[in-house]
N, C-alpha and C positions, 0 to 999 in steps of 0.2 A: 802597555802604561806609553803614554804621547812622551815626547824631551820635553816639555815644557815640560809637564807632571813633577818625573825623572829629577830638571834639575830645582824646582820646587824643596821636595823630597833629601835631596842632596843637601842644601842652604840648609833645612830644617833643623834637618842629621845633625849636622854643627853646631848648633846652638843650645844642640842637650834634648833636642824633640822627637820619640821616638812615634813609625808610624807603626799602625795594630792594622795587622786582618784579621776578617772575621770568618771561621771557617763557615762554608757550605756559599758565601757570597763570590760571584762569578760577574760582581756590574761595577768593580773598581771603587764599591764601597773601602773602604778603609780610616783606620780612629787616631787622633793625634792625643797625645799628650805629654804630658810636659810637668816629669815629680810625684807621676804617681797622676796628675790632674787630667782629666778630657778636659782637651778647648773646642776640637773644626775633628771637623769630619769630610772627606769626599762624597759628594752623588754619585764623581765618575770622572778622569782625567780632564775638566774644564772646570769642575767648580765646587769651591771649597762651602760646607757651611763653618762657624766659624763663631767662639760666643766674647764678642767684644765688650758685651754689658750696653744697657739705653746709650748712657753718656759722652759714648768712644765714637760709634754709629751717628751722634747728629753731630756730635765737634769734627767727623772727619768726612761728614753732609755725605752715605752711604744710605744707600737705598735699595730696599727691596726687586729685585728682577718683580716688574708687571707677571712676567710668561713666563713666572717655575712651572715646573713642573714636581716639583717633591714638595713643599711650602709652597702653597699658592694661596691660603687663608692665612699665612700667615700673622699676624698682627708685628701694628709700626710702634707700638710698647717691645715688643723679641728684646731679649735682651743676644738673642744668635741675625746674624745675618749673612747673605750666600752672596758670595764673589762669582764673581769665570772671570777665568785669568786664558785668554787668547793670544799673549804674548810677554818678550823679556820682561815691559815692564810692569803684567801685572803682577809678577810673579814679583820684583820686585818691591812692588804696594803691599802684596799678602806678607811677602820676608819681617816688612818695615810694620805688620800688625802684629801680629806672630810675637814679633819683642815689646811691643807695647804688653800685649795677652803676658808671657813670663814674666814681666819685669813685674806685673798681681799677684800673678801666681806663688815667685818666691818673695817676696813682701810676704802678703801671706802670712 
């Protein structure tokens, strides 16, 4: 696991997020849950696929990576978006987005 991913996972765990590894997977895939709700998963050590909802994706100005290998044909109307992180600032951006997701889950 990369140092940035480790940092991200630690920060999210402090917020009550649980990381779940999947049996038989050794490709870096794991899912993230809050209050028993699955809301994101790692494709690898530098990419998180997160369910933000169309409105939040649009409000935050997020764009699906055009060179996506995992979801190349994903609809622009998808609730999910792939976010890559290669810097500490990218990790912080994801933490901020996860805070928004957690607030929505907690409000349900």
